[in-house]
C-alpha positions as CSV (number, residue, x, y, z in Angstrom):
1,X,45.2,32.1,-60.7
2,X,44.7,35.2,-59.2
3,X,45.1,34.2,-55.4
4,X,48.5,33.0,-56.9
5,X,49.5,35.8,-58.4
6,X,48.1,38.0,-54.8
7,X,50.4,36.2,-52.6
8,X,53.7,36.3,-54.9
9,X,53.0,39.6,-56.1
10,X,52.5,41.6,-52.9
11,X,54.6,41.6,-49.7
12,X,53.4,39.6,-46.6
13,X,50.9,42.0,-45.2
14,X,48.9,42.2,-41.8
15,X,46.3,39.5,-42.6
16,X,46.6,35.9,-43.2
17,X,49.5,33.9,-45.2
18,X,48.0,32.1,-47.9
19,X,48.8,28.8,-49.7
20,X,47.1,27.9,-52.6
21,X,46.1,23.9,-53.7
22,X,44.9,23.2,-57.6
23,X,46.8,19.9,-57.9
24,X,45.5,16.1,-57.1
25,X,49.0,14.8,-56.9
26,X,49.2,13.4,-53.3
27,X,52.4,14.6,-52.6
28,X,51.0,18.3,-53.3
29,X,48.2,17.2,-51.0
30,X,50.2,16.2,-48.0
31,X,52.6,18.6,-48.5
32,X,49.7,21.3,-47.7
33,X,48.3,19.1,-44.7
34,X,51.5,19.0,-42.9
35,X,52.7,23.0,-43.5
36,X,49.4,24.4,-41.8
37,X,48.0,24.1,-38.2
38,X,44.6,22.3,-39.5
39,X,42.7,23.7,-36.6
40,X,43.6,27.1,-37.4
41,X,42.7,27.2,-41.0
42,X,40.4,28.5,-42.8
43,X,39.9,26.5,-46.2
44,X,38.0,28.4,-49.0
45,X,37.0,25.9,-51.7
46,X,36.2,28.0,-54.8
47,X,34.1,26.1,-57.7
48,X,32.3,28.8,-59.9
49,X,29.8,25.5,-61.5
50,X,30.1,23.9,-58.0
51,X,30.8,20.3,-59.7
52,X,34.5,21.1,-60.2
53,X,36.2,17.7,-59.3
54,X,39.2,18.9,-58.1
55,X,38.3,21.5,-55.9
56,X,35.2,19.7,-54.8
57,X,38.0,16.5,-53.8
58,X,40.2,18.9,-51.5
59,X,36.8,20.3,-50.0
60,X,36.0,16.8,-49.0
61,X,39.6,15.6,-47.6
62,X,40.4,18.3,-45.3
63,X,36.6,18.3,-44.1
64,X,37.0,14.5,-43.0
65,X,40.4,15.8,-41.1
66,X,38.7,18.8,-39.7
67,X,35.7,16.7,-38.3
68,X,38.3,14.5,-36.8
69,X,39.5,17.6,-34.4
70,X,36.4,19.4,-33.8
71,X,33.6,16.5,-34.7
72,X,30.0,19.1,-35.8
73,X,32.4,22.2,-35.1
74,X,34.2,21.5,-38.6
75,X,32.5,24.1,-41.3
76,X,33.5,26.7,-39.2
77,X,36.9,26.6,-40.6
78,X,35.4,26.2,-44.2
79,X,34.2,29.3,-46.8
80,X,32.6,28.5,-50.2
81,X,32.5,30.6,-52.9
82,X,30.4,29.6,-56.1
83,X,27.7,30.6,-58.4
84,X,23.9,30.9,-57.1
85,X,22.2,28.1,-57.5
86,X,25.0,25.4,-57.8
87,X,24.8,22.1,-56.0
88,X,27.7,23.3,-53.6
89,X,25.3,25.5,-52.5
90,X,23.5,23.0,-50.8
91,X,26.4,21.1,-49.6
92,X,28.1,24.0,-47.8
93,X,25.1,24.6,-46.3
94,X,24.2,21.3,-44.9
95,X,28.0,21.3,-43.7
96,X,28.0,24.0,-41.3
97,X,30.4,26.1,-43.7
98,X,31.1,29.2,-42.0
99,X,30.1,31.7,-45.2
100,X,29.1,30.8,-48.7
101,X,29.7,33.7,-51.2
102,X,27.6,33.8,-53.6
103,X,29.4,35.0,-57.2
104,X,28.0,36.2,-60.4
105,X,27.1,33.8,-62.8
106,X,27.5,35.7,-66.0
107,X,31.4,36.3,-65.0
108,X,33.3,33.6,-66.3
109,X,35.4,31.7,-64.1
110,X,38.9,33.3,-65.6
111,X,37.5,36.8,-65.8
112,X,36.9,36.8,-62.3
113,X,40.3,38.1,-61.0
114,X,37.8,40.9,-59.6
115,X,35.2,39.1,-58.0
116,X,35.1,37.1,-55.1
117,X,37.1,34.4,-56.5
118,X,40.2,37.2,-56.6
119,X,38.8,39.4,-53.8
120,X,38.5,37.2,-50.8
121,X,41.7,35.7,-50.7
122,X,43.3,38.8,-51.3
123,X,41.2,40.4,-49.1
124,X,42.2,37.9,-45.8
125,X,45.8,38.6,-46.9
126,X,45.6,41.6,-46.1
127,X,45.6,43.8,-49.4
128,X,43.6,47.0,-49.6
129,X,40.7,45.2,-52.3
130,X,39.4,49.2,-52.1
131,X,41.9,50.7,-53.8
132,X,42.9,47.9,-55.7
133,X,39.5,48.3,-57.2
134,X,39.6,51.9,-57.5
135,X,42.3,51.4,-60.2
136,X,40.7,48.7,-61.8
137,X,37.8,51.0,-62.0
138,X,40.2,53.6,-63.5
139,X,41.0,51.3,-66.4
140,X,37.9,50.2,-67.3
141,X,36.9,54.0,-67.5
142,X,40.0,54.1,-69.6
143,X,38.9,51.5,-71.7
144,X,35.2,52.8,-72.1
145,X,33.6,53.5,-75.7
146,X,33.6,57.2,-75.1
147,X,37.5,57.9,-75.2
148,X,39.7,58.1,-78.8
149,X,40.7,54.2,-79.9
150,X,43.8,55.2,-80.2
151,X,44.3,56.0,-76.2
152,X,41.9,52.7,-75.1
153,X,45.0,50.2,-73.1
154,X,42.7,47.6,-73.6
155,X,41.4,47.5,-77.4
156,X,45.1,48.8,-78.2
157,X,46.6,45.6,-76.3
158,X,44.3,43.5,-77.9
159,X,44.3,44.7,-81.4
160,X,47.7,43.9,-81.5
161,X,47.5,40.2,-80.3
162,X,44.9,39.5,-82.6
163,X,46.4,41.5,-85.6
164,X,50.0,39.5,-85.4
165,X,48.4,36.5,-84.2
166,X,46.6,36.2,-88.0
167,X,50.0,37.6,-89.2
168,X,51.4,34.3,-87.7
169,X,52.9,36.0,-84.1
170,X,50.6,34.1,-82.1
171,X,53.2,32.7,-79.3
172,X,52.9,36.0,-77.0
173,X,55.4,35.7,-74.7
174,X,55.2,36.8,-71.5
175,X,58.4,38.6,-69.5
176,X,58.5,39.6,-66.4
177,X,60.5,40.3,-63.4
178,X,60.8,37.6,-60.6
179,X,58.2,39.7,-58.8
180,X,55.5,39.1,-61.0
181,X,56.8,35.6,-62.1
182,X,53.1,34.3,-61.4
183,X,51.2,37.0,-63.3
184,X,51.9,34.1,-66.3
185,X,49.6,31.6,-64.8
186,X,47.0,34.1,-64.8
187,X,47.8,35.2,-68.2
188,X,47.8,31.7,-69.7
189,X,44.2,30.4,-68.3
190,X,42.7,34.0,-69.5
191,X,44.3,34.1,-73.4
192,X,44.6,30.3,-73.8
193,X,41.1,29.2,-73.1
194,X,39.3,32.4,-74.5
195,X,41.1,32.7,-77.8
196,X,41.9,28.7,-78.2
197,X,39.5,27.2,-80.8
198,X,38.4,26.7,-84.3
199,X,42.1,26.2,-85.0
200,X,43.4,29.6,-84.6
201,X,44.3,31.2,-80.6
202,X,47.3,33.4,-79.2
203,X,49.1,31.0,-77.1
204,X,50.9,32.6,-74.1
205,X,54.4,31.5,-72.7
206,X,55.1,32.6,-69.5
207,X,58.6,31.3,-67.8
208,X,60.5,30.9,-70.4
209,X,64.2,31.4,-70.4
210,X,64.7,34.5,-72.4
211,X,67.2,34.2,-75.2
212,X,68.8,36.0,-78.1
213,X,67.4,36.8,-81.3
214,X,69.0,33.8,-83.1
215,X,66.9,31.0,-81.6
216,X,63.7,32.5,-82.0
217,X,61.4,31.9,-85.0
218,X,59.1,34.7,-86.9
219,X,55.9,33.5,-84.1
220,X,56.5,35.4,-81.7
221,X,55.1,38.9,-79.8
222,X,57.2,39.7,-77.0
223,X,55.4,41.7,-73.9
224,X,57.0,42.8,-70.9
225,X,55.5,43.6,-67.7
226,X,57.2,45.6,-64.9
227,X,57.7,47.9,-62.5
228,X,58.7,51.6,-63.3
229,X,61.0,52.1,-59.9
230,X,63.1,48.5,-60.8
231,X,65.6,48.2,-63.2
232,X,65.2,44.9,-64.8
233,X,68.6,45.8,-66.8
234,X,68.9,42.3,-67.9
235,X,65.5,41.3,-69.3
236,X,65.3,45.3,-70.9
237,X,68.6,44.7,-72.4
238,X,67.6,41.5,-74.2
239,X,64.3,43.1,-75.4
240,X,65.8,45.8,-76.7
241,X,68.2,43.2,-78.9
242,X,64.7,41.6,-79.6
243,X,63.0,44.5,-81.4
244,X,66.2,45.7,-83.2
245,X,66.1,42.3,-84.7
246,X,62.5,43.0,-85.8
247,X,60.6,41.2,-83.2
248,X,57.7,43.2,-82.2
249,X,57.7,44.0,-78.4
250,X,55.0,45.5,-76.1
251,X,55.9,47.5,-72.7
252,X,53.2,47.9,-69.6
253,X,55.1,49.6,-66.7
254,X,53.3,49.3,-63.3
255,X,53.9,51.6,-60.3
256,X,53.4,49.0,-57.6
257,X,51.5,45.6,-56.8
258,X,48.4,47.1,-56.5
259,X,48.1,48.5,-60.2
260,X,47.3,44.6,-60.9
261,X,43.6,45.7,-60.3
262,X,44.0,47.8,-63.4
263,X,46.1,45.1,-65.6
264,X,43.6,42.6,-64.9
265,X,41.0,44.3,-66.5
266,X,42.9,45.6,-69.3
267,X,44.1,42.1,-70.1
268,X,40.5,41.0,-70.0
269,X,39.2,43.8,-72.1
270,X,42.1,43.1,-74.8
271,X,41.2,39.3,-74.7
272,X,38.2,40.0,-75.5
273,X,38.9,42.5,-78.6
274,X,41.6,40.0,-79.8
275,X,39.1,37.4,-80.0
276,X,36.7,39.9,-82.0
277,X,39.4,40.1,-84.5
278,X,40.1,36.5,-84.8
279,X,36.5,35.7,-85.2
280,X,36.3,33.5,-82.7
281,X,34.0,33.0,-79.2
282,X,36.0,34.3,-76.5
283,X,33.6,33.5,-73.6
284,X,33.1,29.8,-74.1
285,X,35.5,27.1,-73.7
286,X,34.0,23.9,-75.9
287,X,37.2,22.1,-75.7
288,X,37.8,21.9,-71.9
289,X,35.1,19.7,-71.1
290,X,36.2,16.7,-73.2
291,X,39.3,16.2,-70.3
292,X,36.8,16.1,-67.6
293,X,34.5,13.5,-69.5
294,X,38.0,11.6,-70.2
295,X,38.6,11.4,-66.9
296,X,34.9,10.5,-65.8
297,X,35.3,7.6,-68.1
298,X,38.7,6.3,-67.2
299,X,37.1,6.6,-63.2
300,X,34.1,4.5,-64.1
301,X,36.6,1.7,-64.9
302,X,38.1,2.5,-61.7
303,X,35.1,2.1,-59.9
304,X,34.2,-1.1,-61.5
305,X,37.7,-3.0,-61.9
306,X,39.4,-1.7,-59.0
307,X,42.2,-0.3,-60.9
308,X,43.5,2.0,-63.6
309,X,42.7,0.7,-67.1
310,X,46.0,-1.1,-68.9
311,X,47.6,1.2,-71.0
312,X,49.8,1.1,-74.4
313,X,53.1,-0.8,-74.5
314,X,56.1,1.2,-74.0
315,X,58.0,2.7,-76.6
316,X,60.8,2.1,-75.1
317,X,62.7,1.9,-71.5
318,X,65.7,3.6,-69.6
319,X,66.7,4.0,-66.3
320,X,62.9,2.7,-64.7
321,X,61.7,5.1,-67.3
322,X,59.1,4.1,-69.9
323,X,58.5,5.9,-73.3
324,X,55.1,6.2,-74.6
325,X,54.9,7.2,-78.0
326,X,54.0,6.3,-81.5
327,X,57.3,7.8,-83.1
328,X,59.5,4.9,-84.1
329,X,62.9,5.1,-82.7
330,X,66.2,3.1,-81.7
331,X,66.2,2.8,-77.7
332,X,65.4,5.8,-75.4
333,X,67.3,8.4,-77.0
334,X,66.1,7.6,-80.7
335,X,62.5,7.6,-79.7
336,X,63.3,11.2,-78.5
337,X,65.2,12.0,-81.1
338,X,62.1,10.3,-83.5
339,X,59.1,12.3,-81.8
340,X,61.0,15.7,-81.8
341,X,62.2,15.3,-85.5
342,X,58.4,16.0,-86.2
343,X,58.6,19.3,-85.3
344,X,58.9,22.1,-87.8
345,X,59.0,25.4,-87.8
346,X,55.4,27.9,-85.8
347,X,55.2,24.5,-84.0
348,X,55.9,24.4,-79.7
349,X,56.7,22.1,-77.0
350,X,54.1,21.7,-74.0
351,X,55.7,20.0,-71.0
352,X,52.6,18.4,-68.6
353,X,54.1,17.7,-65.1
354,X,52.0,15.2,-63.3
355,X,54.7,15.1,-60.1
356,X,54.7,17.1,-56.6
357,X,55.5,20.2,-57.4
358,X,59.3,21.3,-56.0
359,X,61.9,23.8,-57.0
360,X,64.0,21.0,-58.2
361,X,61.8,19.7,-60.5
362,X,60.8,23.1,-62.0
363,X,64.4,24.0,-62.4
364,X,64.4,20.7,-64.4
365,X,61.9,22.0,-66.7
366,X,62.9,25.3,-67.4
367,X,66.3,23.6,-68.3
368,X,64.4,21.0,-70.8
369,X,62.5,24.2,-72.1
370,X,66.1,26.1,-72.7
371,X,67.5,23.1,-74.7
372,X,64.3,23.2,-76.9
373,X,64.2,26.6,-77.5
374,X,68.2,26.1,-78.5
375,X,68.4,23.5,-80.4
376,X,64.7,23.6,-82.3
377,X,64.4,27.3,-81.8
378,X,60.6,26.2,-81.0
379,X,58.6,28.1,-78.5
380,X,58.1,26.6,-75.7
381,X,55.2,26.1,-72.1
382,X,55.2,24.1,-69.3
383,X,52.7,23.7,-66.6
384,X,52.1,20.8,-63.7
385,X,49.0,19.0,-64.1
386,X,45.8,18.9,-64.1
387,X,45.9,22.6,-63.4
388,X,46.4,23.3,-67.3
389,X,43.5,21.0,-67.9
390,X,41.5,24.2,-66.6
391,X,43.6,26.5,-69.0
392,X,45.7,26.3,-71.8
393,X,44.4,22.9,-72.2
394,X,41.4,24.2,-74.0
395,X,44.3,26.1,-76.7
396,X,46.0,22.5,-76.8
397,X,42.5,20.5,-77.8
398,X,41.3,23.6,-79.8
399,X,44.2,25.9,-80.8
400,X,45.9,25.3,-84.4
401,X,47.6,21.9,-84.5
402,X,50.9,22.7,-83.9
403,X,51.8,20.8,-80.5
404,X,54.1,18.5,-79.1
405,X,53.1,17.4,-75.6
406,X,55.6,15.8,-73.4
407,X,54.0,14.6,-70.2
408,X,55.7,13.1,-67.0
409,X,54.3,10.8,-64.9
410,X,55.0,9.2,-62.1
411,X,53.6,6.6,-59.6
412,X,53.5,8.5,-56.2
413,X,55.0,7.0,-53.2
414,X,52.4,8.9,-51.0
415,X,48.7,7.2,-50.4
416,X,46.2,9.5,-49.5
417,X,42.2,7.5,-49.6
418,X,39.6,10.6,-50.7
419,X,36.6,10.1,-48.6
420,X,33.4,8.4,-49.8
421,X,35.4,7.4,-53.2
422,X,37.0,4.3,-53.9
423,X,39.8,5.6,-54.9
424,X,42.7,8.0,-53.5
425,X,44.6,11.1,-55.1
426,X,47.4,9.1,-56.9
427,X,44.6,7.2,-58.6
428,X,42.5,10.3,-59.4
429,X,45.5,12.4,-60.9
430,X,46.9,9.3,-63.2
431,X,43.4,9.4,-64.6
432,X,43.3,13.1,-65.6
433,X,46.4,12.4,-66.9
């Protein structure tokens, strides 16, 4: 997620433009393919384990495209980032990749923003990574064990998250100005995947419309991350109202985008500290493999039978949309009412969009979140699939059993076959859903 944060938070520099692809949706893959000059594009295929299905599929797809253009020189357009000894090292070597960056194996993927996984794209984008790291080092020193605990930025943040989560305020609601909007994607993965286990966790709520005090329950911790020289008066005014109403509010101010190096480190220490307070291991992800195993099981059926396995009967159908749920209601509207009638105070609603990402779809998801917030007074999270499977998916399966999950899928009109496989991106996406 760090490359997305860099690309969205820093002004376009003197480096190369960046596009990030982390969804198997065929429409999105096609958009990327059509938006870049393939022969002059450097593809960074990043997989810590070297076995992650999505980046390997993207690598194979675009390598085949470059092979058609450049023949045996296709590898000149590819760079790999992976751990030493992974299978991907061998594959990238055999395909003549331009460069293979071997990362630090002991650093978990969600803690890797300040390793090759984040720094290689940042450097190519034109960011001063030496200064970025200097600021991270300054934060590392401030978070060291030789200073007073009450002055340790990481410990203070983590203790706040952990203690308030144990007290029932387990929905960390991130509020940011537009320039830092995508910081939420990175924090979602860091917090949810690190703390959501053993029925506990801190749920990161990013991108939710900021409301007035009456639409919130007593399960919120608000954290504002902004810039010192940016007024952002609307957000700050609403946060002042929320604080006056009794909600805890934490404010973190940056001077400029390069301070994100320090913030990455602060939040990583804070997340580890929150894990200690909650008495869980913040460095494992015991339930993430469940999604991969389920996808593998479905794909095995596809390879044996040539199609996806049959699903359950729809609970309701209306206007070309099928609704699938165990909740019983009369028609589409009644079914939705029955589904949301299951909610109770302290729950959250998660929207999972296995759709082609667009401004229009994102706006509709935001409107859905606003309706839930205003009518049910519940926290809402939202994400495009399969991205969330590698981040908030751990919280969904291992965290508190308080989620109501709404998944949107579609039959994509775009059909993109995957090289060396008997299925397409569309089939792969639906199997993951």
